[in-house]
C-alpha positions as CSV (number, residue, x, y, z in Angstrom):
1,X,23.5,-30.9,38.4
2,X,20.4,-33.0,37.5
3,X,18.2,-30.2,37.8
4,X,20.4,-27.9,35.6
5,X,20.3,-30.8,32.8
6,X,16.5,-31.1,33.3
7,X,15.8,-27.3,32.9
8,X,18.4,-27.2,29.9
9,X,16.5,-30.2,28.3
10,X,13.0,-28.6,28.8
11,X,14.1,-25.3,27.6
12,X,15.5,-26.9,24.5
13,X,12.2,-28.7,23.9
14,X,10.3,-25.5,24.5
15,X,12.5,-23.8,22.0
16,X,11.8,-26.7,19.4
17,X,8.2,-26.5,20.1
18,X,8.0,-22.8,19.5
19,X,10.1,-23.3,16.4
20,X,7.7,-26.1,14.9
21,X,4.7,-24.0,16.0
22,X,6.1,-20.9,14.2
23,X,6.8,-22.8,11.0
24,X,3.4,-24.4,11.1
25,X,1.7,-21.2,11.4
26,X,3.9,-19.6,8.6
27,X,3.0,-22.6,6.4
28,X,-0.8,-22.2,7.2
29,X,-0.5,-18.5,6.5
30,X,0.9,-19.2,3.1
31,X,-1.5,-21.7,2.1
32,X,-4.3,-19.3,3.2
33,X,-2.8,-16.6,1.3
34,X,-2.3,-18.6,-1.9
35,X,-6.0,-19.8,-1.7
36,X,-7.1,-16.1,-1.3
37,X,-5.2,-15.2,-4.1
38,X,-6.7,-17.9,-6.3
39,X,-10.2,-16.8,-5.3
40,X,-9.5,-13.1,-6.0
41,X,-8.1,-14.1,-9.5
42,X,-11.2,-16.2,-10.1
43,X,-13.5,-13.3,-9.1
44,X,-11.4,-10.8,-11.1
45,X,-11.9,-13.0,-14.2
46,X,-15.6,-13.5,-13.7
47,X,-15.9,-9.6,-13.3
48,X,-13.8,-9.1,-16.5
49,X,-16.1,-11.5,-18.4
50,X,-19.2,-9.9,-17.0
51,X,-18.1,-6.4,-18.0
52,X,-17.1,-7.5,-21.5
53,X,-20.7,-8.9,-21.7
54,X,-22.3,-5.8,-20.6
55,X,-20.2,-3.6,-22.7
56,X,-21.1,-5.7,-25.8
57,X,-24.7,-5.4,-25.0
58,X,-24.6,-1.8,-24.5
59,X,-22.8,-1.3,-27.9
60,X,-25.5,-3.5,-29.6
61,X,-28.1,-1.3,-27.8
62,X,-26.6,1.9,-29.2
63,X,-26.1,0.6,-32.6
64,X,-29.8,-0.4,-32.6
65,X,-31.1,2.7,-31.1
66,X,-28.6,5.7,-32.1
67,X,-31.2,8.4,-31.1
68,X,-31.7,7.1,-27.7
69,X,-27.9,6.6,-27.2
70,X,-27.3,10.3,-28.1
71,X,-30.1,11.5,-25.9
72,X,-28.9,9.5,-22.9
73,X,-25.2,10.9,-23.5
74,X,-26.6,14.3,-23.9
75,X,-28.4,14.2,-20.6
76,X,-25.6,12.5,-18.7
77,X,-23.2,15.3,-20.1
78,X,-25.6,18.0,-18.8
79,X,-25.9,16.3,-15.4
80,X,-22.3,15.9,-15.0
81,X,-21.6,19.5,-16.3
82,X,-24.1,20.8,-13.6
83,X,-22.3,18.7,-10.8
84,X,-18.9,20.0,-11.8
85,X,-19.9,23.5,-12.0
86,X,-21.4,23.5,-8.5
87,X,-18.2,22.3,-7.0
């Protein structure tokens, strides 16, 4: 009888340990996920700011040099058209 109680007790201890470990791992995974999500949001915001800045610079350049802007657009259209017609 004592052996059965000892086995039953250790089985319960093992189950509790597994449950506690599972909860700890889940909490750690959630923390890591939240940290990663925050980092990705930060990176996204930085890229959006950089893209807006570069877009403004491009618009300023085209306004200051309209002939070059039209020439670049024309050449880009020719190159794109050549690529599309080949495929």
